[in-house]
Every structure is written in structure tokens, then in C-alpha cells.
N, C-alpha and C positions, 0 to 999 in steps of 0.2 A: 616442516618434516615431510621426506618423501613419501610418496605414494604407491608401494611397490604390492596392494591387493586389496580387493575391493573393502575389506573390512578398514584398510588405512583409509582410501575415497571417502567410506560411508561416513568414519571418523570427521573427516577434514570438514565435509559437508553439513555435519551437524552442528560443529564446531563455530561454520560462515550464516550455520540460521538460527543458532543460539545469538552470537551477536547482532544480527537481524532483528532480532525480536527486542534484545536490550535498546538499540537502536528507536525501534518503534512506539516502546513503554516513554520514552522522552517525547518522542514527535508527537505521538499523539494527544494529549492534554491540550497541545497548539494547536493541535487543528480544530479542537471539538470548541476552542476558545475563539475561533477564528470565522467559525460556521453560523450563519445567521438564523438559520431553520432548527425550530428545536429537534423536530425528527434526525435531522445529520449530525446535529450534535449527541443526542443521546448514541446513536449509531457508532459515534465514534468513542463515546465515554464508555460502553460497553464491551466496545472491539477493544481498549484497555485491558479490561478486565481480561479476556478469554486472550489475549496476548501476552499476559501474567503469565497464566497458566498453559500456554507453549513453550514459552521461558523452563518453567519448572518441568514440563514432560519429558524435555530435551536432558534438564539437569539429570531428572530419573533416568535416563536412558544409561547418561554416562554412568551414574551411579553403577548401574547395573552391570555394566560392561568391565568395571574394575579402571575405570578412567577419570581422571579430573575435569570438574566443570569448569570449563572456560571457554572461550569465545575464538576467532578468528577473524579480526577486519572484516568484515562483508564491505566490500569497496561499491558494489552493485546497491546495497539500502543503503548505504551512504548518499550516493548519489539520487535515489529517488527521495531519499527525505530534503536530501538539499533545495531540488525542485519544489518539492513542497512547501518547503520552508520561503521559498522565491514567489510562490503564489500567494500565501499568506500577505505578506509584504504590498504584493501589487495594489493600485489604486483603480479597484473597480466597481459598481454596483455590487450589494450582497447578491443579488440570484445569482450573477456572471460568475460571485467569488463561489459561490457554495457549488458551481457547479464545477469550476477547477480545482475545486478541494476534493468535488466526487472524483475526477479523472487522475487525479494524482494517488488520490487513495486505492482507485481500479489498479493502477499499475505496480501500485505494492502489493495487492492480494493478486495479482499474476503471478509476479514473482515469486512468493511467498508459496502459492499453487506448485510451482514447474521445483520447486526446492524439496518441497513436502511430499510429491508424487514421486521422485527421485529417492532420496532416503526412506520413505516405505518399502520401494521394491527391493533397493539394498537390504533391508532387514529383512525382508523376507525370502530371499535369494538366502542370506548368511543364517535361516532357519530361526532367527529371533523374532518368534510368534507374538512377544508381551512390548517389543519395542513397535514391531510394524501394526499392533492396534493400538496403541498411545498416536503413533505419526500419523494412522489413518482416521482419529478423532479431531488430529489436527486441520488434518487436510480437509475434512469436510466442515469444520467450523471456515477456514480458509473460503470454503465456496461461498457459503452462506453467508459471508464477510459481504463477498461481493455481489451475490443476488441481491443481497441487501441495497448495496450502495447503487445498481443497476436500476433497482426500483423506485427508490427517492430521487435518483437522476432521473427518469422517465416523468415522476412527478414535477419536479424542480425546473429542470432544463425549459420546460412549457412557458417558464415565467421569464424565463430568460429573453430578452427582444431579438429578433432573427437578424436586423440589421439596426444600424449607429440609427438613432432619432435625427430625423433631419437636422437640425443642429449642431448637430456633431458629425456630421458627414463632412468630409472634407475631400476636395477635388485634385486629385493629385496632378492631372494633366492641363492647363491653363486654354488648351483649344476645348476642354470638353466644355468649359462653363457656356451658358447660357447666354448671348449676347445682350445686352440690356436694350429694350425698347428707346428709341428715338423719339423726345419729345413732341 
């Protein structure tokens, strides 16, 4: 669809966000399963329920606009979800994996915060206060999720060693090795 007006752009952005939420509904259970921290797992599970509500709010807006409830492939979310999937498959300590999961999840939240901020502004300009209110509610929940992840990261990241353990360190340059002492 060619966008020729702010309403067209608004509708396209809503379709993108709707698809993004659908992708997250599939990805969040996998992230929760991969988390070793009970608090992080619980945060992912709680956000899954809120994500379902976000998709429902967008569907409500579509219906209020007299539009078909449909998504448009969100390539950005597809990439973010793929990166999160790669983290899940990585071989690393539990604490390090939790830190990486938080980083992946926060990238998602920041993308959503930007997207919902834009569509809320469009709804306001288009004088659709009902939609603006729904989008504001979702935007606030996305910000809360980001803040929660930051708080958990502050606690969990302290459990991740700052440097590899001595036995895990590898010297890339042989000239940096300590010479063996002569007997």
C-alpha cells in the first residue's frame, strides 16, 4: 500500500507493530525457558501476557478505524527475534546467558518504545483520542518492561565474571606468553 497521508502511514505502522507483537508472542516463551534466573523468567512470562494485550489493543484500533485486523511483516522485529534466538543457542554460563537475554530483550523494548511513541503521536494528530489512550497504555507498559529488565540486569550482571577465568584465558599472540623459567 502506498502511503499518501498521515492516516495511511499510521495504518502501516500499526500493521508493523501488530506483526511485531505476534512475533514476540512466539519468542517470549522460548526466552523464558532459556532464562536461569527465576525473576528473569517471571518477567518474560509476565511480559508475554502484556504482549498479548498489546496485540489486542492494536486489533481494537483497527476495528475502530473500520480496517481489517492484519499485520505487515516487521523485518526489524524478525531480526531482533533472530538475534535473541542465537543467544538462546549459545554455549555460555547461566549468568552470562541471562545477561545476553536481557540485552536482546531490551533491544526489543527500545524498538517497541520508538514505534508506539510514533503511532501514539499520529493518533493524537489525527484526533483519535481513544486510540491515543490505548497506545499510551501500551507505551507505558513497554517502558515498564524496559525498566524492569534494567533493574534485573543491575542485579544479575554482578554475577557474571568480568574477565574469563584464568584457565579460560587464551593468549592470542605467542610473544605475550611468559617465558618458562630455566631449570
